[in-house]
C-alpha positions, 0 to 999 in steps of 0.5 A: 776148774777152768772151763774152755770152749772147744771148737773145730775147724769148719764146725761148731762142736768137736766130736772126738772119735775113739781109738781103742787099744786092745792088749795085755800088760804091755799096753795096760802099763803093768808096774808103771805110773799110768801117766808114763805108759805108752798108751797114756803117752799116745793120748798126750801125743794126739792132744799135742797134735790137736787131733780129736781122738779119745784113747780108750785102753781096754788092755788087761794084764795077763790077757790072751787072744782067747780072752780077748775074743770073749770080750771083744763084742761087748768092748766094741759096743761100749766104745764104738771105736773108729780105730782098734790097735790089737796088741794081743798074743804075747801071753799065748806065746809065753805059754806055748799055745798053739800057733793055729789057735793064736791065728784063729783068735786074732782073726776072729777079733779082727773080723768083729772089729771090721763088722763094727766098722772099725779100722784095725792096726795089728801090733806084732810080738816076738818071743825070747830066743829061749823058746826055740827058734822053730816056735818063735819064728812061727809065732812071729810069722802069724802077725805077718801072715794075718796082716798080709791076708787081711791087708792090715797096717802092721807094727811088726814088733811092739818092743822094737829097738830094745827087746834084747836089752835087759836094762830097759825092762822092769826087774821081772825081765818081761815088762818094759820100764818107764824109759822104754815107753816113749820108744814103744809109742814112737814104734806104734806112731810110725804106723798109726800116724798115716792112718789118721785122716787129714781131715781129722777134727783139730781142736782150737781151744780158746780161753 
């Protein structure tokens, strides 16, 4: 193994901040080699940009907003993130859960993050048209309303650009395929990149 010294501009030692991804199977990389999933690609992008953020992925397949609420405090204590990408709600919607319950759970998660001094980025979702326009519209509107109320950066739709293209999904028709992962990263990056402080530690690696 080759060891290298890591220095920061204007400092003797790089102290990486943590960016926490808090979602469900869409962010856990379900059905994919982990190095191809969008969260892994995010970690690689930060490395390429020489921005010292360690990416922690606390996403769980099948997770709901209620389940996320139950474990958020312990997760925050464990990772102490500077930024949290909250990407929950898809499973709630697919199960037809109460829109009000989804809203309350997401807001409670956001409150917990803010109490821990973490900046929150909310990642929105949409439902397939077969769920009916009335419910689907209310579901998507929750993310817009929460982002506006709490003045949060918002990624309107994680599957933007391919959500209606079956060939971009795995055989189950629910989980994005490998080809979709770079697109998901770019969708998130557009909102995330401006939030990374201009003075974020940038590693200079020396042999």
